[in-house]
Phi, psi and omega in degrees: 000320179295322180293321180296320181293323179290325178292322177297321179293326181287322184279345182289127182290148179281124178264125182291142178282132182252138176271174180294328180290323180288334183283344181287135178287150178282173180296322179293322178293324178297319182289324184274335184288318183266145178284321183274142180290162180293143181295140181286149179290143179295142182288130180282137176278168181283173180294127178298144182285355177274358178296139183296314182297318181294316181298315183292332184269323189245347186239140170284157181294153181299323181291343180293342179288345184254013177292125185288327182286344183225079184298140184267127171229151181167211184233140168262124181247125178262149180207176177283148180295127183102347180250025185295320182291320176296317180296323180296316178295319179292321179294319179296318178295320179298314181290318179295336180278316188269341178296307178292338179286316184268334180229076184292340182261023182290160177226143176283145182231116175232109179283138180292148178292155180292138178280176179295156181299133178280096183255129176279108183293334179295320180292319179296320180293322180291328178286323181284328180227092184299336182286345181259127180283168180295335180253030182289181184262015180267019180284102185271185181289346181295325180295321181294321179295316180296318180295323179294320178295319179295322179295321178296320179292322178295320177294325180290326185263356181293140182274138177277172179303333179277003176086007182255157176254172180297322181294320180290330178288328179292331178281157169289173182284073181270122180266340181224155183217126181273134179240153181285117178277349178060027178219138178290137180077018183223135177234146173237116180251115186273137178275128172247033179230166182272035180248121178296138182299325180294315178297323180297312182290328176299314180291327179296313181294319177297324182287313184290332177287341177270356181282153174291159182306319179298321179290326176296319178294322178295320177294318179297323179290329182286339179234044185293338179264358179254130185254288183253141176242096187257118179289144175232123183252342180216144176228155179199167175298148186276065171231151182298325179295313179292326177296318178296316182293328184274316189276331184303308179295331180292315180294318180296326180287318186272334185255356181292324181251035181287144179300135181302334179279350181276162181219160182228163175209160181249130175235121182236140177226135181231127179227136172054043177215126184259346183270333182245127179255163181296320181296319179294322179294317180296318179296321180292319181287326181298328179289341181276341185288130177298151182293337181286346182281141178271136181258128178220110184276344183267314183220069182281155176288319179226146180244130173273098187267122179235125179230133179244121176229110186057245186261011183241139174243126177250147184219147175197150174259111189252128173273157175054043186294312181276333176295324178264026172055048180058034178062036175264114186296318182290322179293323177295315179292323178293319177297324178293318180293325178295321178294321179295323179292320179294324180293329179286000000 
């Protein structure tokens, strides 16, 4: 019995010891062993536009849209939530491409910032100390320093023969400027050129509808993350009082001599604002419309477009609002392609 056990031990083959790393199947074994392919990795979204670093580097502050000395005009671009950075790059490329094509004689416009208040120090001194005259001998070095600072600011803001200031020369030739809309899925691209946003979009739609189908498809692919391009010609704080003060003179000027055959409608949008509702905005704007204007909610000639996003209210009078699918570039191109298919 002892001999048999020893013989069995001698004849038994040695099995190599395998570690955990050797026991793992290779990539080729994983692919051949299973019938179904490996699940694809989820597609990563772009950087949210609410990120602090991105906002500070590429976007102007939301409050900059309400600066009185530099009124903001431009385009509101809508996109899907999470695709703001892709949409911003595509919109900038789209604008940089079509602005020189459709408006070759455009000029950049950068208004100088407001200088310090021009305060007469002599008047302040006479009010604070009635015993000292305006031409007294207490004129200290502070007045000279303040005057020197004012002179430097005036030299910085003085316009050259070409119409530019020192501040505008220090910047690159930027024709557009992105501002923080403070709403997900919304971009505000500010125009720094002498081209009205409404005129720009009118020429854009006329131009793209005249393109052949392959070029239209190429254009749609280049702005696949951008949906609506809404012109904004006036901005104001998002309060009913400021809306009345800002929009009333505009409506009276543009609608007083409106053609009797023309019609108007009100379109209001409110985002990220709890104090102003869409119904209140429509009621406030409806009171401004002259009684002679015809109202047509289905197919108006002009639309009084009011949009509220956080603390800013934007306004524009838009023609062909429903004909151009609420200024949705993809819907306009899709409608054109459908008509071409029906004609064939």
